[in-house]
C-alpha positions in Angstrom: 222.4 147.1 153.9 225.7 148.1 155.6 229.0 147.6 153.8 230.0 144.9 156.2 226.8 143.0 155.6 227.2 143.3 151.8 230.8 142.1 152.0 230.0 139.0 154.0 226.9 138.2 151.8 229.0 138.5 148.7 231.8 136.3 150.1 229.4 133.7 151.4 227.9 133.3 148.0 231.2 132.1 146.6 232.6 130.4 149.7 235.0 133.2 150.3 236.6 134.6 153.4 237.4 138.2 154.3 240.9 139.5 155.1 240.7 142.4 157.5 243.9 144.4 157.7 244.8 146.4 160.8 246.9 149.5 160.5 247.5 152.3 163.1 246.4 155.7 161.8 249.4 158.0 161.7 252.1 155.3 161.6 254.8 156.4 160.8 253.0 159.7 159.9 249.5 160.5 158.8 250.1 160.9 155.1 252.2 157.7 154.8 249.7 155.7 156.8 247.0 156.7 154.3 249.0 155.7 151.3 249.9 152.3 152.9 246.2 151.7 153.7 245.5 152.1 150.0 248.3 149.7 149.2 246.9 146.9 151.4 243.4 147.3 149.9 244.8 147.3 146.4 246.7 144.1 147.3 243.5 142.3 148.4 242.4 143.3 151.9 238.6 143.3 152.1 238.3 145.7 154.9 240.5 148.0 157.0 240.6 148.2 160.8 242.1 151.6 161.6 243.7 151.7 165.0 243.6 154.8 167.1 247.0 155.3 168.8 246.6 155.5 172.5 249.1 155.9 175.4 247.9 152.9 177.4 247.0 150.1 174.8 246.1 147.3 177.2 245.3 144.7 174.6 248.3 145.3 172.3 251.7 143.7 172.3 255.0 145.3 171.5 254.6 145.6 167.7 251.4 147.5 167.7 252.4 149.5 170.8 255.4 150.6 168.9 253.2 151.7 166.0 251.1 153.7 168.3 254.1 155.4 169.8 255.4 156.3 166.4 252.1 157.8 165.4 251.9 159.8 168.7 255.4 161.0 168.3 254.5 162.2 164.8 251.7 164.3 166.2 248.6 162.1 166.0 245.4 163.6 167.4 242.0 162.1 167.5 240.7 164.4 164.8 243.2 162.7 162.5 241.1 159.5 162.7 238.1 161.2 161.2 240.3 163.0 158.6 241.9 159.6 157.7 238.5 157.9 157.3 237.1 160.7 155.1 240.3 160.6 153.0 240.1 156.9 152.5 236.3 156.8 152.0 236.8 159.1 149.0 239.2 156.6 147.4 238.1 153.2 148.7 234.8 151.2 148.7 235.8 148.6 151.4 234.4 148.8 154.9 236.4 151.1 157.2 236.4 150.2 160.9 237.8 152.2 163.8 239.5 150.3 166.6 239.9 152.4 169.8 240.0 152.1 173.5 237.1 153.5 175.5 238.8 156.5 177.0 239.1 158.5 173.7 235.5 157.8 173.1 234.4 159.0 176.5 236.6 162.1 176.1 234.9 163.0 172.9 231.5 161.8 174.0 229.9 158.6 172.7 227.3 160.3 170.6 229.7 162.8 169.1 232.4 160.2 168.4 230.0 157.9 166.6 228.4 160.7 164.6 231.8 162.1 163.5 233.0 158.6 162.5 229.8 158.0 160.5 229.9 161.4 158.9 233.5 160.8 157.7 232.4 157.5 156.0 233.2 154.9 158.7 231.3 151.7 158.9 232.0 150.2 162.3 233.5 150.6 165.7 235.6 148.1 167.8 236.4 148.9 171.5 238.3 145.9 173.0 238.2 147.3 176.6 234.4 147.9 176.7 232.6 144.8 177.9 229.1 144.2 176.4 227.5 144.7 179.8 228.7 148.3 179.7 228.3 149.0 176.0 224.7 150.3 176.0 225.4 154.0 175.4 228.0 153.5 172.7 226.0 150.8 171.0 222.9 153.0 170.9 225.0 155.9 169.6 226.6 153.6 166.9 223.2 152.3 165.9 221.8 155.9 165.6 224.8 156.9 163.5 224.4 153.9 161.2 227.6 152.2 162.4 228.1 148.5 163.2 229.2 147.9 166.8 231.5 144.9 166.8 231.8 142.9 170.0 234.8 140.9 171.2 234.8 137.3 172.5 237.6 135.3 174.0 238.1 131.6 174.6 237.1 132.2 178.2 233.8 133.8 177.3 230.8 132.2 178.9 227.6 131.4 177.1 226.0 134.4 178.8 228.7 136.7 177.5 228.2 135.3 174.0 224.4 136.0 174.4 225.2 139.6 175.3 227.6 140.0 172.5 224.9 138.8 170.1 222.5 141.3 171.6 224.7 144.3 171.3 226.7 143.5 168.2 226.3 143.8 164.5 228.6 143.5 161.5 230.6 140.5 162.9 231.9 139.2 166.1 235.7 139.5 166.7 237.0 136.3 168.3 240.3 136.6 170.1 242.1 133.4 169.5 244.1 133.4 172.7 243.7 135.1 176.1 245.9 137.9 177.2 247.5 140.7 175.2 248.8 140.3 171.7 252.3 138.9 171.5 254.8 136.5 170.0 253.7 132.9 170.2 254.6 129.7 168.3 251.3 128.0 168.3 247.7 128.8 168.6 245.9 126.4 170.9 244.1 123.5 169.2 241.0 124.6 171.2 240.6 127.6 169.0 238.5 125.6 166.6 236.1 124.4 169.3 235.9 128.0 170.6 234.9 129.2 167.2 232.3 126.4 166.9 230.8 127.5 170.2 230.6 131.1 169.0 229.0 130.0 165.7 226.3 128.1 167.6 225.4 131.0 169.8 226.0 134.2 167.8 224.1 134.8 164.6 226.8 137.1 163.1 229.8 136.4 160.9 232.8 135.2 162.8 236.2 136.9 162.5 239.3 135.7 164.3 242.4 137.6 165.2 245.4 137.7 167.6 247.9 135.1 166.5 247.1 135.0 162.8 250.0 136.2 160.8 251.0 133.6 158.2 249.4 132.1 155.2 249.5 128.7 156.8 247.6 129.9 159.9 245.1 131.7 157.7 244.4 128.6 155.6 244.0 126.4 158.7 241.5 128.8 160.2 239.6 129.1 157.0 237.1 126.3 157.7 236.2 127.9 161.1 235.7 131.6 160.4 234.3 134.0 158.0 237.2 136.4 158.3 240.7 136.7 159.7 242.2 139.9 161.1 245.9 140.5 160.6 247.8 143.4 162.1 251.3 142.9 163.4 252.6 141.0 160.3 251.8 144.2 158.4 252.6 146.8 161.1 256.0 145.1 161.6 257.0 146.1 158.1 256.6 149.7 158.9 258.9 149.2 161.9 261.5 147.6 159.7 261.9 150.8 157.7 263.8 150.9 154.5 261.8 153.6 152.9 258.1 153.8 152.0 258.5 152.1 148.6 260.2 149.1 150.2 257.6 148.9 153.0 254.8 149.0 150.5 256.3 146.2 148.5 256.7 144.0 151.5 253.1 144.8 152.8 251.7 144.1 149.3 253.4 140.7 149.2 252.2 139.7 152.6 248.6 140.7 151.8 248.6 138.8 148.6 249.9 135.7 150.2 247.4 135.9 153.1 244.5 136.5 150.7 245.6 133.6 148.5 245.6 131.3 151.5 241.9 132.1 152.1 240.8 131.1 148.7 238.4 128.1 148.4 240.1 124.8 148.7 243.1 126.1 150.5 242.4 124.7 154.0 245.6 123.0 155.2 244.4 121.2 158.3 241.4 119.4 159.7 239.3 121.2 162.3 240.7 120.6 165.7 244.4 120.3 164.6 246.7 122.8 166.3 247.4 125.9 164.3 251.1 126.6 164.0 251.9 130.2 163.8 255.7 130.6 164.3 257.3 134.0 164.8 260.1 132.9 162.5 257.6 132.1 159.7 255.8 135.3 160.2 259.0 137.3 159.8 260.7 135.1 157.2 261.6 138.2 155.2 263.1 140.2 158.0 264.5 137.6 160.4 263.3 139.8 163.2 260.8 138.8 165.9 257.4 140.4 166.1 254.0 139.8 167.5 251.8 137.3 166.0 248.8 139.4 166.3 245.4 140.5 165.0 
């Protein structure tokens, strides 16, 4: 049984929901990013999505783009991903997922990339710019290496695309709550609940939702519809705020604890079908600075 499967089984048994935290490897530098990853897990994150900094991040909005640029400026190289996973696996038991665009995978080679990630202790792989119709090689390499290959679906996904995602995917399905790139938005569409219901009816995998989820209120409102939420910019923005590592860690710890508390049983704040408010101001109440509401 994979770590992801074990996590979702354990949570399902007690009506729990997973909080998946996204951080860019190497932001603001490799050593600090590793310490902050341990902070968010200690605060309650159930899994880590480790982003690979990339020069052309098509799916990412300004906050995560800035994180990638900080990491690249600090000297991030692809080998740092595998070193980071190995370092964290020696210290953490939670699932460790790598999020990358397809070009770094192709440059390394699908088989080699998957094998190195698995050997380091990784559990899964997410590639947002690789459609399921073209995922055969990497999916096969992931399966051979013992990794979960996690597909993406959007509100515009057809029933056929959902069927393909179910065929190629494992671990969970990542549902993008809105179309387009990540970015600041005041409200997730009311249709997100019907979208998630469509996915549940067609894909026999746990459902995670990201893009636009950054506040405890939005997490609680999505709780009845999903098995997990993915939060990135609300955490990554704290690194951009600066103030020293200790201050960043305190702010990130507080955010994670609030989000995890909002996912506790009995904490749903709205009926299915009600619009999910996710204001930028609420997401950044501590800093009074705008940021992406993001994965």
